[in-house]
N, CA, C, O and the ligand as a Tripos MOL2 file, in Angstrom:
@<TRIPOS>MOLECULE
protein
  301   299    76     0     0
PROTEIN
NO_CHARGES

@<TRIPOS>ATOM
      1 N         108.0330   15.7460    1.0330 N.3       1 MET1
      2 CA        106.8550   16.3630    0.3970 C.3       1 MET1
      3 C         107.1950   16.6780   -1.0650 C.2       1 MET1
      4 O         108.1970   17.3410   -1.3320 O.2       1 MET1
      5 N         106.4000   16.2260   -1.9830 N.am      2 PRO2
      6 CA        106.7350   16.4110   -3.4030 C.3       2 PRO2
      7 C         106.5700   17.8570   -3.8670 C.2       2 PRO2
      8 O         105.7890   18.6320   -3.3150 O.2       2 PRO2
      9 N         107.3270   18.1790   -4.8870 N.am      3 LEU3
     10 CA        107.2680   19.5140   -5.4930 C.3       3 LEU3
     11 C         106.4200   19.4400   -6.7520 C.2       3 LEU3
     12 O         106.6900   18.6480   -7.6550 O.2       3 LEU3
     13 N         105.3970   20.2710   -6.7990 N.am      4 TYR4
     14 CA        104.5080   20.2790   -7.9490 C.3       4 TYR4
     15 C         104.6470   21.5870   -8.7090 C.2       4 TYR4
     16 O         104.9330   22.6360   -8.1330 O.2       4 TYR4
     17 N         104.4380   21.4980  -10.0180 N.am      5 GLU5
     18 CA        104.4880   22.7040  -10.8390 C.3       5 GLU5
     19 C         103.0840   22.9970  -11.3460 C.2       5 GLU5
     20 O         102.3710   22.1080  -11.8120 O.2       5 GLU5
     21 N         102.7150   24.2440  -11.2440 N.am      6 TYR6
     22 CA        101.3860   24.6720  -11.6770 C.3       6 TYR6
     23 C         101.5090   25.7940  -12.6950 C.2       6 TYR6
     24 O         102.4870   26.5400  -12.7230 O.2       6 TYR6
     25 N         100.4790   25.8850  -13.5320 N.am      7 GLN7
     26 CA        100.4020   27.0380  -14.4310 C.3       7 GLN7
     27 C          99.0570   27.6970  -14.2380 C.2       7 GLN7
     28 O          98.0120   27.0470  -14.2750 O.2       7 GLN7
     29 N          99.1030   28.9920  -14.0330 N.am      8 CYS8
     30 CA         97.8880   29.7560  -13.8340 C.3       8 CYS8
     31 C          97.1200   29.8450  -15.1450 C.2       8 CYS8
     32 O          97.6910   30.1630  -16.1880 O.2       8 CYS8
     33 N          95.8220   29.5640  -15.0860 N.am      9 ALA9
     34 CA         94.9990   29.6200  -16.2930 C.3       9 ALA9
     35 C          94.6180   31.0490  -16.6480 C.2       9 ALA9
     36 O          94.1180   31.3100  -17.7420 O.2       9 ALA9
     37 N          94.8530   31.9670  -15.7290 N.am     10 VAL10
     38 CA         94.4720   33.3570  -15.9610 C.3      10 VAL10
     39 C          95.6210   34.1480  -16.5880 C.2      10 VAL10
     40 O          95.4350   34.8250  -17.5990 O.2      10 VAL10
     41 N          96.8040   34.0580  -15.9860 N.am     11 CYS11
     42 CA         97.9330   34.8670  -16.4700 C.3      11 CYS11
     43 C          99.0630   34.0090  -17.0270 C.2      11 CYS11
     44 O         100.0880   34.5390  -17.4550 O.2      11 CYS11
     45 N          98.8850   32.6880  -17.0250 N.am     12 GLN12
     46 CA         99.8680   31.7500  -17.5800 C.3      12 GLN12
     47 C         101.1570   31.6870  -16.7680 C.2      12 GLN12
     48 O         102.1450   31.1060  -17.2180 O.2      12 GLN12
     49 N         101.1570   32.2700  -15.5960 N.am     13 GLN13
     50 CA        102.3290   32.1870  -14.7290 C.3      13 GLN13
     51 C         102.5320   30.7430  -14.2840 C.2      13 GLN13
     52 O         101.5840   30.0650  -13.8880 O.2      13 GLN13
     53 N         103.7760   30.2820  -14.3530 N.am     14 THR14
     54 CA        104.0790   28.9590  -13.8060 C.3      14 THR14
     55 C         104.8000   29.1210  -12.4830 C.2      14 THR14
     56 O         105.6190   30.0230  -12.3070 O.2      14 THR14
     57 N         104.4800   28.2290  -11.5550 N.am     15 PHE15
     58 CA        105.1000   28.3130  -10.2330 C.3      15 PHE15
     59 C         105.1350   26.9360   -9.6200 C.2      15 PHE15
     60 O         104.3300   26.0660   -9.9530 O.2      15 PHE15
     61 N         106.0830   26.7500   -8.7150 N.am     16 GLU16
     62 CA        106.2660   25.4560   -8.0660 C.3      16 GLU16
     63 C         105.8730   25.5600   -6.6090 C.2      16 GLU16
     64 O         106.1360   26.5620   -5.9430 O.2      16 GLU16
     65 N         105.2440   24.5110   -6.1300 N.am     17 VAL17
     66 CA        104.7610   24.4990   -4.7590 C.3      17 VAL17
     67 C         105.0740   23.1480   -4.1280 C.2      17 VAL17
     68 O         104.8450   22.0950   -4.7230 O.2      17 VAL17
     69 N         105.5970   23.2030   -2.9210 N.am     18 LEU18
     70 CA        105.7600   21.9880   -2.1370 C.3      18 LEU18
     71 C         104.4870   21.7550   -1.3420 C.2      18 LEU18
     72 O         104.0840   22.5880   -0.5300 O.2      18 LEU18
     73 N         103.8600   20.6120   -1.5850 N.am     19 ARG19
     74 CA        102.6320   20.3400   -0.8440 C.3      19 ARG19
     75 C         102.4180   18.8370   -0.7930 C.2      19 ARG19
     76 O         102.9720   18.0960   -1.6050 O.2      19 ARG19
     77 N         101.6230   18.3940    0.1520 N.am     20 PRO20
     78 CA        101.3980   16.9510    0.2790 C.3      20 PRO20
     79 C         100.7380   16.3760   -0.9660 C.2      20 PRO20
     80 O         100.0020   17.0610   -1.6760 O.2      20 PRO20
     81 N         101.0170   15.1070   -1.2100 N.am     21 PHE21
     82 CA        100.4510   14.4340   -2.3650 C.3      21 PHE21
     83 C          98.9330   14.4940   -2.3510 C.2      21 PHE21
     84 O          98.3020   14.6100   -3.4010 O.2      21 PHE21
     85 N          98.3500   14.4170   -1.1710 N.am     22 SER22
     86 CA         96.8920   14.4060   -1.0580 C.3      22 SER22
     87 C          96.2660   15.7260   -1.4740 C.2      22 SER22
     88 O          95.0690   15.7920   -1.7580 O.2      22 SER22
     89 N          97.0880   16.7930   -1.5110 N.am     23 GLN23
     90 CA         96.5690   18.1050   -1.8820 C.3      23 GLN23
     91 C          97.0490   18.5390   -3.2600 C.2      23 GLN23
     92 O          96.9190   19.7060   -3.6280 O.2      23 GLN23
     93 N          97.6030   17.6010   -4.0210 N.am     24 ALA24
     94 CA         98.2320   17.9600   -5.2970 C.3      24 ALA24
     95 C          97.2550   18.6040   -6.2660 C.2      24 ALA24
     96 O          97.6320   19.4840   -7.0400 O.2      24 ALA24
     97 N          96.0160   18.1740   -6.2270 N.am     25 ASP25
     98 CA         95.0300   18.6920   -7.1790 C.3      25 ASP25
     99 C          94.0790   19.7010   -6.5480 C.2      25 ASP25
    100 O          93.0820   20.0930   -7.1540 O.2      25 ASP25
    101 N          94.3990   20.1190   -5.3230 N.am     26 GLU26
    102 CA         93.5740   21.1420   -4.6940 C.3      26 GLU26
    103 C          93.8760   22.4960   -5.3440 C.2      26 GLU26
    104 O          94.9980   22.7260   -5.7960 O.2      26 GLU26
    105 N          92.8980   23.3790   -5.3940 N.am     27 PRO27
    106 CA         93.1520   24.7160   -5.9410 C.3      27 PRO27
    107 C          94.2280   25.4360   -5.1350 C.2      27 PRO27
    108 O          94.2930   25.3250   -3.9110 O.2      27 PRO27
    109 N          95.0620   26.1700   -5.8480 N.am     28 ILE28
    110 CA         96.1050   26.9390   -5.1650 C.3      28 ILE28
    111 C          96.2030   28.3110   -5.8180 C.2      28 ILE28
    112 O          96.0460   28.4540   -7.0310 O.2      28 ILE28
    113 N          96.4640   29.3110   -4.9910 N.am     29 ALA29
    114 CA         96.4720   30.6860   -5.4880 C.3      29 ALA29
    115 C          97.7240   30.9610   -6.2970 C.2      29 ALA29
    116 O          98.8280   30.5890   -5.9000 O.2      29 ALA29
    117 N          97.5440   31.6120   -7.4290 N.am     30 CYS30
    118 CA         98.6610   32.0430   -8.2570 C.3      30 CYS30
    119 C          99.4150   33.1620   -7.5380 C.2      30 CYS30
    120 O          98.7930   34.1090   -7.0570 O.2      30 CYS30
    121 N         100.7440   33.0680   -7.4570 N.am     31 PRO31
    122 CA        101.5170   34.1130   -6.7570 C.3      31 PRO31
    123 C         101.5330   35.4330   -7.5160 C.2      31 PRO31
    124 O         101.8540   36.4770   -6.9480 O.2      31 PRO31
    125 N         101.1850   35.3850   -8.8100 N.am     32 ALA32
    126 CA        101.2410   36.6020   -9.6210 C.3      32 ALA32
    127 C          99.9340   37.3710   -9.5830 C.2      32 ALA32
    128 O          99.9280   38.5930   -9.4370 O.2      32 ALA32
    129 N          98.8190   36.6490   -9.7170 N.am     33 CYS33
    130 CA         97.5350   37.3460   -9.8110 C.3      33 CYS33
    131 C          96.5710   36.9760   -8.6990 C.2      33 CYS33
    132 O          95.5390   37.6260   -8.5320 O.2      33 CYS33
    133 N          96.8950   35.9330   -7.9330 N.am     34 GLY34
    134 CA         96.0700   35.5890   -6.7930 C.3      34 GLY34
    135 C          94.8740   34.7280   -7.1120 C.2      34 GLY34
    136 O          94.1330   34.3400   -6.2080 O.2      34 GLY34
    137 N          94.6670   34.4150   -8.3960 N.am     35 LYS35
    138 CA         93.5580   33.5610   -8.7740 C.3      35 LYS35
    139 C          93.8880   32.0980   -8.4260 C.2      35 LYS35
    140 O          95.0540   31.7080   -8.3590 O.2      35 LYS35
    141 N          92.8590   31.3270   -8.2140 N.am     36 THR36
    142 CA         93.0840   29.9200   -7.8780 C.3      36 THR36
    143 C          92.7560   29.0000   -9.0470 C.2      36 THR36
    144 O          92.5600   27.7980   -8.8640 O.2      36 THR36
    145 N          92.6990   29.5570  -10.2240 N.am     37 ASP37
    146 CA         92.3900   28.7630  -11.4110 C.3      37 ASP37
    147 C          93.6900   28.2820  -12.0620 C.2      37 ASP37
    148 O          94.0540   28.7070  -13.1590 O.2      37 ASP37
    149 N          94.3720   27.3900  -11.3570 N.am     38 SER38
    150 CA         95.6590   26.9120  -11.8490 C.3      38 SER38
    151 C          95.5690   25.4360  -12.1920 C.2      38 SER38
    152 O          94.7400   24.6960  -11.6640 O.2      38 SER38
    153 N          96.4330   25.0430  -13.0760 N.am     39 ARG39
    154 CA         96.4840   23.6430  -13.5170 C.3      39 ARG39
    155 C          97.8190   23.0440  -13.1170 C.2      39 ARG39
    156 O          98.8660   23.6740  -13.2680 O.2      39 ARG39
    157 N          97.7740   21.8410  -12.6150 N.am     40 ARG40
    158 CA         99.0170   21.1760  -12.2490 C.3      40 ARG40
    159 C          99.6960   20.6340  -13.5030 C.2      40 ARG40
    160 O          99.0570   20.0030  -14.3450 O.2      40 ARG40
    161 N         100.9830   20.8860  -13.6140 N.am     41 GLN41
    162 CA        101.7560   20.3980  -14.7450 C.3      41 GLN41
    163 C         102.3600   19.0460  -14.4020 C.2      41 GLN41
    164 O         102.7570   18.8000  -13.2630 O.2      41 GLN41
    165 N         102.4250   18.1630  -15.4110 N.am     42 LEU42
    166 CA        102.9920   16.8390  -15.1920 C.3      42 LEU42
    167 C         104.4880   16.8690  -15.4830 C.2      42 LEU42
    168 O         104.9660   16.2580  -16.4390 O.2      42 LEU42
    169 N         105.2020   17.5800  -14.6510 N.am     43 SER43
    170 CA        106.6220   17.7800  -14.9050 C.3      43 SER43
    171 C         107.4960   17.1490  -13.8350 C.2      43 SER43
    172 O         108.7070   17.3680  -13.8060 O.2      43 SER43
    173 N         106.8900   16.3740  -12.9650 N.am     44 LEU44
    174 CA        107.6830   15.7360  -11.9280 C.3      44 LEU44
    175 C         108.7090   14.7960  -12.5440 C.2      44 LEU44
    176 O         108.3960   14.0200  -13.4470 O.2      44 LEU44
    177 N         109.9140   14.8750  -12.0520 N.am     45 VAL45
    178 CA        110.9930   14.0520  -12.6000 C.3      45 VAL45
    179 C         110.6920   12.5720  -12.3820 C.2      45 VAL45
    180 O         110.9570   11.7340  -13.2440 O.2      45 VAL45
    181 N         110.1460   12.2790  -11.2380 N.am     46 ASN46
    182 CA        109.9420   10.8790  -10.8920 C.3      46 ASN46
    183 C         108.5490   10.3710  -11.2470 C.2      46 ASN46
    184 O         108.1730    9.2640  -10.8620 O.2      46 ASN46
    185 N         107.7840   11.1790  -11.9800 N.am     47 ALA47
    186 CA        106.3950   10.8090  -12.2100 C.3      47 ALA47
    187 C         106.2660    9.5160  -12.9990 C.2      47 ALA47
    188 O         105.3500    8.7260  -12.7750 O.2      47 ALA47
    189 N         107.2050    9.3100  -13.9330 N.am     48 PHE48
    190 CA        107.0610    8.1560  -14.8040 C.3      48 PHE48
    191 C         108.2160    7.1670  -14.6650 C.2      48 PHE48
    192 O         108.3820    6.2700  -15.4920 O.2      48 PHE48
    193 N         108.9930    7.3400  -13.6330 N.am     49 SER49
    194 CA        110.1630    6.4760  -13.4900 C.3      49 SER49
    195 C         109.8280    5.1940  -12.7430 C.2      49 SER49
    196 O         110.5500    4.2040  -12.8620 O.2      49 SER49
    197 N         108.7540    5.1980  -11.9820 N.am     50 SER50
    198 CA        108.3930    3.9820  -11.2690 C.3      50 SER50
    199 C         107.6020    3.0570  -12.1960 C.2      50 SER50
    200 O         107.0020    3.5080  -13.1730 O.2      50 SER50
    201 N         107.6070    1.8170  -11.8940 N.am     51 GLY51
    202 CA        106.8640    0.8700  -12.7100 C.3      51 GLY51
    203 C         107.7360    0.1230  -13.6920 C.2      51 GLY51
    204 O         107.2890   -0.8380  -14.3180 O.2      51 GLY51
    205 N         108.9920    0.5610  -13.8370 N.am     52 LYS52
    206 CA        109.8790   -0.1700  -14.7280 C.3      52 LYS52
    207 C         110.1910   -1.5460  -14.1520 C.2      52 LYS52
    208 O         110.2650   -1.7290  -12.9370 O.2      52 LYS52
    209 N         110.3650   -2.4690  -15.0180 N.am     53 ASN53
    210 CA        110.8020   -3.8210  -14.6570 C.3      53 ASN53
    211 C         109.7890   -4.5740  -13.8090 C.2      53 ASN53
    212 O         110.0810   -5.6630  -13.3140 O.2      53 ASN53
    213 N         108.6230   -4.0140  -13.6390 N.am     54 LEU54
    214 CA        107.6290   -4.7210  -12.8360 C.3      54 LEU54
    215 C         106.9690   -5.8350  -13.6470 C.2      54 LEU54
    216 O         106.3880   -6.7590  -13.0770 O.2      54 LEU54
    217 N         107.0560   -5.7520  -14.9620 N.am     55 THR55
    218 CA        106.3880   -6.7390  -15.8000 C.3      55 THR55
    219 C         107.3130   -7.8710  -16.2220 C.2      55 THR55
    220 O         106.8810   -8.8370  -16.8510 O.2      55 THR55
    221 N         108.5970   -7.7430  -15.8710 N.am     56 SER56
    222 CA        109.5120   -8.8220  -16.2340 C.3      56 SER56
    223 C         109.1370  -10.0800  -15.4640 C.2      56 SER56
    224 O         109.1150  -10.0850  -14.2340 O.2      56 SER56
    225 N         108.8510  -11.1130  -16.1790 N.am     57 SER57
    226 CA        108.4090  -12.3340  -15.5300 C.3      57 SER57
    227 C         109.5780  -13.0480  -14.8750 C.2      57 SER57
    228 O         110.7360  -12.8260  -15.2290 O.2      57 SER57
    229 N         109.2700  -13.8820  -13.9450 N.am     58 SER58
    230 CA        110.3240  -14.6610  -13.3210 C.3      58 SER58
    231 C         110.9170  -15.6280  -14.3360 C.2      58 SER58
    232 O         110.2660  -16.0180  -15.3050 O.2      58 SER58
    233 N         112.1310  -15.9940  -14.0970 N.am     59 SER59
    234 CA        112.8430  -16.7970  -15.0910 C.3      59 SER59
    235 C         112.2300  -18.1810  -15.2280 C.2      59 SER59
    236 O         111.8500  -18.8160  -14.2440 O.2      59 SER59
    237 N         112.1470  -18.6220  -16.4540 N.am     60 SER60
    238 CA        111.7120  -19.9870  -16.7030 C.3      60 SER60
    239 C         112.6140  -20.5790  -17.7660 C.2      60 SER60
    240 O         113.0880  -19.8540  -18.6410 O.2      60 SER60
    241 N         112.8560  -21.8540  -17.7120 N.am     61 CYS61
    242 CA        113.7320  -22.4700  -18.6930 C.3      61 CYS61
    243 C         112.9150  -22.9490  -19.8930 C.2      61 CYS61
    244 O         111.6850  -22.9750  -19.8390 O.2      61 CYS61
    245 N         113.5840  -23.3190  -20.9520 N.am     62 ALA62
    246 CA        112.8980  -23.6850  -22.1820 C.3      62 ALA62
    247 C         112.1490  -25.0020  -22.0540 C.2      62 ALA62
    248 O         111.2790  -25.3090  -22.8690 O.2      62 ALA62
    249 N         112.4780  -25.7640  -21.0530 N.am     63 SER63
    250 CA        111.8840  -27.0900  -20.9840 C.3      63 SER63
    251 C         110.6050  -27.1430  -20.1710 C.2      63 SER63
    252 O         109.7580  -28.0040  -20.4120 O.2      63 SER63
    253 N         110.4440  -26.2330  -19.2060 N.am     64 CYS64
    254 CA        109.2710  -26.3830  -18.3350 C.3      64 CYS64
    255 C         108.2620  -25.2620  -18.4930 C.2      64 CYS64
    256 O         107.0660  -25.4960  -18.3160 O.2      64 CYS64
    257 N         108.7130  -24.0080  -18.8320 N.am     65 HIS65
    258 CA        107.8110  -22.8730  -19.0040 C.3      65 HIS65
    259 C         106.9110  -22.6380  -17.7980 C.2      65 HIS65
    260 O         105.8220  -22.0820  -17.9410 O.2      65 HIS65
    261 N         107.3360  -23.0400  -16.6500 N.am     66 SER66
    262 CA        106.4430  -22.9670  -15.4930 C.3      66 SER66
    263 C         106.6430  -21.7000  -14.6830 C.2      66 SER66
    264 O         105.9370  -21.5000  -13.6950 O.2      66 SER66
    265 N         107.5760  -20.8370  -15.0570 N.am     67 GLY67
    266 CA        107.8210  -19.6610  -14.2810 C.3      67 GLY67
    267 C         108.9420  -19.8420  -13.2840 C.2      67 GLY67
    268 O         109.6290  -18.8770  -12.9500 O.2      67 GLY67
    269 N         109.1390  -21.0230  -12.8140 N.am     68 ASN68
    270 CA        110.3400  -21.3320  -12.0530 C.3      68 ASN68
    271 C         110.7330  -22.7730  -12.3550 C.2      68 ASN68
    272 O         109.9000  -23.6010  -12.7260 O.2      68 ASN68
    273 N         112.0050  -23.0450  -12.1890 N.am     69 CYS69
    274 CA        112.5200  -24.3390  -12.6030 C.3      69 CYS69
    275 C         112.7180  -25.2700  -11.4170 C.2      69 CYS69
    276 O         113.5610  -26.1670  -11.4370 O.2      69 CYS69
    277 N         111.9240  -25.0360  -10.3940 N.am     70 GLY70
    278 CA        112.0460  -25.9200   -9.2400 C.3      70 GLY70
    279 C         111.5840  -27.3300   -9.5390 C.2      70 GLY70
    280 O         111.9830  -28.2780   -8.8620 O.2      70 GLY70
    281 N         110.7330  -27.4750  -10.5630 N.am     71 SER71
    282 CA        110.1840  -28.7980  -10.8400 C.3      71 SER71
    283 C         111.0340  -29.6020  -11.8200 C.2      71 SER71
    284 O         111.0870  -30.8290  -11.7390 O.2      71 SER71
    285 N         111.7080  -28.8990  -12.7580 N.am     72 CYS72
    286 CA        112.4530  -29.6130  -13.7600 C.3      72 CYS72
    287 C         113.9500  -29.6680  -13.4690 C.2      72 CYS72
    288 O         114.6690  -30.4820  -14.0470 O.2      72 CYS72
    289 N         114.4200  -28.7950  -12.5660 N.am     73 GLY73
    290 CA        115.8120  -28.8690  -12.1540 C.3      73 GLY73
    291 C         116.7780  -28.2510  -13.1270 C.2      73 GLY73
    292 O         117.9850  -28.4270  -12.9640 O.2      73 GLY73
    293 N         116.3100  -27.5250  -14.1460 N.am     74 ALA74
    294 CA        117.1940  -26.9310  -15.1380 C.3      74 ALA74
    295 C         117.9390  -25.7270  -14.5730 C.2      74 ALA74
    296 O         119.0020  -25.3700  -15.0800 O.2      74 ALA74
    297 N         117.4100  -25.1090  -13.5530 N.am     75 ALA75
    298 CA        118.0810  -23.9860  -12.9420 C.3      75 ALA75
    299 C         118.8660  -24.5030  -11.7560 C.2      75 ALA75
    300 O         119.5280  -23.7270  -11.0680 O.2      75 ALA75
    301 ZN         97.9120   34.0730  -12.3400 Zn       76 ZN76
@<TRIPOS>BOND
     1     1     2 1
     2     2     3 1
     3     3     4 2
     4     3     5 am
     5     5     6 1
     6     6     7 1
     7     7     8 2
     8     7     9 am
     9     9    10 1
    10    10    11 1
    11    11    12 2
    12    11    13 am
    13    13    14 1
    14    14    15 1
    15    15    16 2
    16    15    17 am
    17    17    18 1
    18    18    19 1
    19    19    20 2
    20    19    21 am
    21    21    22 1
    22    22    23 1
    23    23    24 2
    24    23    25 am
    25    25    26 1
    26    26    27 1
    27    27    28 2
    28    27    29 am
    29    29    30 1
    30    30    31 1
    31    31    32 2
    32    31    33 am
    33    33    34 1
    34    34    35 1
    35    35    36 2
    36    35    37 am
    37    37    38 1
    38    38    39 1
    39    39    40 2
    40    39    41 am
    41    41    42 1
    42    42    43 1
    43    43    44 2
    44    43    45 am
    45    45    46 1
    46    46    47 1
    47    47    48 2
    48    47    49 am
    49    49    50 1
    50    50    51 1
    51    51    52 2
    52    51    53 am
    53    53    54 1
    54    54    55 1
    55    55    56 2
    56    55    57 am
    57    57    58 1
    58    58    59 1
    59    59    60 2
    60    59    61 am
    61    61    62 1
    62    62    63 1
    63    63    64 2
    64    63    65 am
    65    65    66 1
    66    66    67 1
    67    67    68 2
    68    67    69 am
    69    69    70 1
    70    70    71 1
    71    71    72 2
    72    71    73 am
    73    73    74 1
    74    74    75 1
    75    75    76 2
    76    75    77 am
    77    77    78 1
    78    78    79 1
    79    79    80 2
    80    79    81 am
    81    81    82 1
    82    82    83 1
    83    83    84 2
    84    83    85 am
    85    85    86 1
    86    86    87 1
    87    87    88 2
    88    87    89 am
    89    89    90 1
    90    90    91 1
    91    91    92 2
    92    91    93 am
    93    93    94 1
    94    94    95 1
    95    95    96 2
    96    95    97 am
    97    97    98 1
    98    98    99 1
    99    99   100 2
   100    99   101 am
   101   101   102 1
   102   102   103 1
   103   103   104 2
   104   103   105 am
   105   105   106 1
   106   106   107 1
   107   107   108 2
   108   107   109 am
   109   109   110 1
   110   110   111 1
   111   111   112 2
   112   111   113 am
   113   113   114 1
   114   114   115 1
   115   115   116 2
   116   115   117 am
   117   117   118 1
   118   118   119 1
   119   119   120 2
   120   119   121 am
   121   121   122 1
   122   122   123 1
   123   123   124 2
   124   123   125 am
   125   125   126 1
   126   126   127 1
   127   127   128 2
   128   127   129 am
   129   129   130 1
   130   130   131 1
   131   131   132 2
   132   131   133 am
   133   133   134 1
   134   134   135 1
   135   135   136 2
   136   135   137 am
   137   137   138 1
   138   138   139 1
   139   139   140 2
   140   139   141 am
   141   141   142 1
   142   142   143 1
   143   143   144 2
   144   143   145 am
   145   145   146 1
   146   146   147 1
   147   147   148 2
   148   147   149 am
   149   149   150 1
   150   150   151 1
   151   151   152 2
   152   151   153 am
   153   153   154 1
   154   154   155 1
   155   155   156 2
   156   155   157 am
   157   157   158 1
   158   158   159 1
   159   159   160 2
   160   159   161 am
   161   161   162 1
   162   162   163 1
   163   163   164 2
   164   163   165 am
   165   165   166 1
   166   166   167 1
   167   167   168 2
   168   167   169 am
   169   169   170 1
   170   170   171 1
   171   171   172 2
   172   171   173 am
   173   173   174 1
   174   174   175 1
   175   175   176 2
   176   175   177 am
   177   177   178 1
   178   178   179 1
   179   179   180 2
   180   179   181 am
   181   181   182 1
   182   182   183 1
   183   183   184 2
   184   183   185 am
   185   185   186 1
   186   186   187 1
   187   187   188 2
   188   187   189 am
   189   189   190 1
   190   190   191 1
   191   191   192 2
   192   191   193 am
   193   193   194 1
   194   194   195 1
   195   195   196 2
   196   195   197 am
   197   197   198 1
   198   198   199 1
   199   199   200 2
   200   199   201 am
   201   201   202 1
   202   202   203 1
   203   203   204 2
   204   203   205 am
   205   205   206 1
   206   206   207 1
   207   207   208 2
   208   207   209 am
   209   209   210 1
   210   210   211 1
   211   211   212 2
   212   211   213 am
   213   213   214 1
   214   214   215 1
   215   215   216 2
   216   215   217 am
   217   217   218 1
   218   218   219 1
   219   219   220 2
   220   219   221 am
   221   221   222 1
   222   222   223 1
   223   223   224 2
   224   223   225 am
   225   225   226 1
   226   226   227 1
   227   227   228 2
   228   227   229 am
   229   229   230 1
   230   230   231 1
   231   231   232 2
   232   231   233 am
   233   233   234 1
   234   234   235 1
   235   235   236 2
   236   235   237 am
   237   237   238 1
   238   238   239 1
   239   239   240 2
   240   239   241 am
   241   241   242 1
   242   242   243 1
   243   243   244 2
   244   243   245 am
   245   245   246 1
   246   246   247 1
   247   247   248 2
   248   247   249 am
   249   249   250 1
   250   250   251 1
   251   251   252 2
   252   251   253 am
   253   253   254 1
   254   254   255 1
   255   255   256 2
   256   255   257 am
   257   257   258 1
   258   258   259 1
   259   259   260 2
   260   259   261 am
   261   261   262 1
   262   262   263 1
   263   263   264 2
   264   263   265 am
   265   265   266 1
   266   266   267 1
   267   267   268 2
   268   267   269 am
   269   269   270 1
   270   270   271 1
   271   271   272 2
   272   271   273 am
   273   273   274 1
   274   274   275 1
   275   275   276 2
   276   275   277 am
   277   277   278 1
   278   278   279 1
   279   279   280 2
   280   279   281 am
   281   281   282 1
   282   282   283 1
   283   283   284 2
   284   283   285 am
   285   285   286 1
   286   286   287 1
   287   287   288 2
   288   287   289 am
   289   289   290 1
   290   290   291 1
   291   291   292 2
   292   291   293 am
   293   293   294 1
   294   294   295 1
   295   295   296 2
   296   295   297 am
   297   297   298 1
   298   298   299 1
   299   299   300 2
@<TRIPOS>SUBSTRUCTURE
     1 MET1         2 RESIDUE 1 A MET
     2 PRO2         6 RESIDUE 1 A PRO
     3 LEU3        10 RESIDUE 1 A LEU
     4 TYR4        14 RESIDUE 1 A TYR
     5 GLU5        18 RESIDUE 1 A GLU
     6 TYR6        22 RESIDUE 1 A TYR
     7 GLN7        26 RESIDUE 1 A GLN
     8 CYS8        30 RESIDUE 1 A CYS
     9 ALA9        34 RESIDUE 1 A ALA
    10 VAL10       38 RESIDUE 1 A VAL
    11 CYS11       42 RESIDUE 1 A CYS
    12 GLN12       46 RESIDUE 1 A GLN
    13 GLN13       50 RESIDUE 1 A GLN
    14 THR14       54 RESIDUE 1 A THR
    15 PHE15       58 RESIDUE 1 A PHE
    16 GLU16       62 RESIDUE 1 A GLU
    17 VAL17       66 RESIDUE 1 A VAL
    18 LEU18       70 RESIDUE 1 A LEU
    19 ARG19       74 RESIDUE 1 A ARG
    20 PRO20       78 RESIDUE 1 A PRO
    21 PHE21       82 RESIDUE 1 A PHE
    22 SER22       86 RESIDUE 1 A SER
    23 GLN23       90 RESIDUE 1 A GLN
    24 ALA24       94 RESIDUE 1 A ALA
    25 ASP25       98 RESIDUE 1 A ASP
    26 GLU26      102 RESIDUE 1 A GLU
    27 PRO27      106 RESIDUE 1 A PRO
    28 ILE28      110 RESIDUE 1 A ILE
    29 ALA29      114 RESIDUE 1 A ALA
    30 CYS30      118 RESIDUE 1 A CYS
    31 PRO31      122 RESIDUE 1 A PRO
    32 ALA32      126 RESIDUE 1 A ALA
    33 CYS33      130 RESIDUE 1 A CYS
    34 GLY34      134 RESIDUE 1 A GLY
    35 LYS35      138 RESIDUE 1 A LYS
    36 THR36      142 RESIDUE 1 A THR
    37 ASP37      146 RESIDUE 1 A ASP
    38 SER38      150 RESIDUE 1 A SER
    39 ARG39      154 RESIDUE 1 A ARG
    40 ARG40      158 RESIDUE 1 A ARG
    41 GLN41      162 RESIDUE 1 A GLN
    42 LEU42      166 RESIDUE 1 A LEU
    43 SER43      170 RESIDUE 1 A SER
    44 LEU44      174 RESIDUE 1 A LEU
    45 VAL45      178 RESIDUE 1 A VAL
    46 ASN46      182 RESIDUE 1 A ASN
    47 ALA47      186 RESIDUE 1 A ALA
    48 PHE48      190 RESIDUE 1 A PHE
    49 SER49      194 RESIDUE 1 A SER
    50 SER50      198 RESIDUE 1 A SER
    51 GLY51      202 RESIDUE 1 A GLY
    52 LYS52      206 RESIDUE 1 A LYS
    53 ASN53      210 RESIDUE 1 A ASN
    54 LEU54      214 RESIDUE 1 A LEU
    55 THR55      218 RESIDUE 1 A THR
    56 SER56      222 RESIDUE 1 A SER
    57 SER57      226 RESIDUE 1 A SER
    58 SER58      230 RESIDUE 1 A SER
    59 SER59      234 RESIDUE 1 A SER
    60 SER60      238 RESIDUE 1 A SER
    61 CYS61      242 RESIDUE 1 A CYS
    62 ALA62      246 RESIDUE 1 A ALA
    63 SER63      250 RESIDUE 1 A SER
    64 CYS64      254 RESIDUE 1 A CYS
    65 HIS65      258 RESIDUE 1 A HIS
    66 SER66      262 RESIDUE 1 A SER
    67 GLY67      266 RESIDUE 1 A GLY
    68 ASN68      270 RESIDUE 1 A ASN
    69 CYS69      274 RESIDUE 1 A CYS
    70 GLY70      278 RESIDUE 1 A GLY
    71 SER71      282 RESIDUE 1 A SER
    72 CYS72      286 RESIDUE 1 A CYS
    73 GLY73      290 RESIDUE 1 A GLY
    74 ALA74      294 RESIDUE 1 A ALA
    75 ALA75      298 RESIDUE 1 A ALA
    76 ZN76       301 GROUP 0 **** ****
């Protein structure tokens, strides 16, 4: 279950809550003042780590440019 960080819009208290991803944007009560007017902070360590290297294309040689060299035999 991911850990989310929230900041209360009323008293500016920040707090962390373990909750399911599906409830990440649901209102949650501030532990300091009890209000549910909190904002989720984008402070997850892994929030932006995925997606790397997904755009690297498959290898192609200079002679065929086809994405794979099964046809030209250069690989
Ligand atoms: Zn508060």
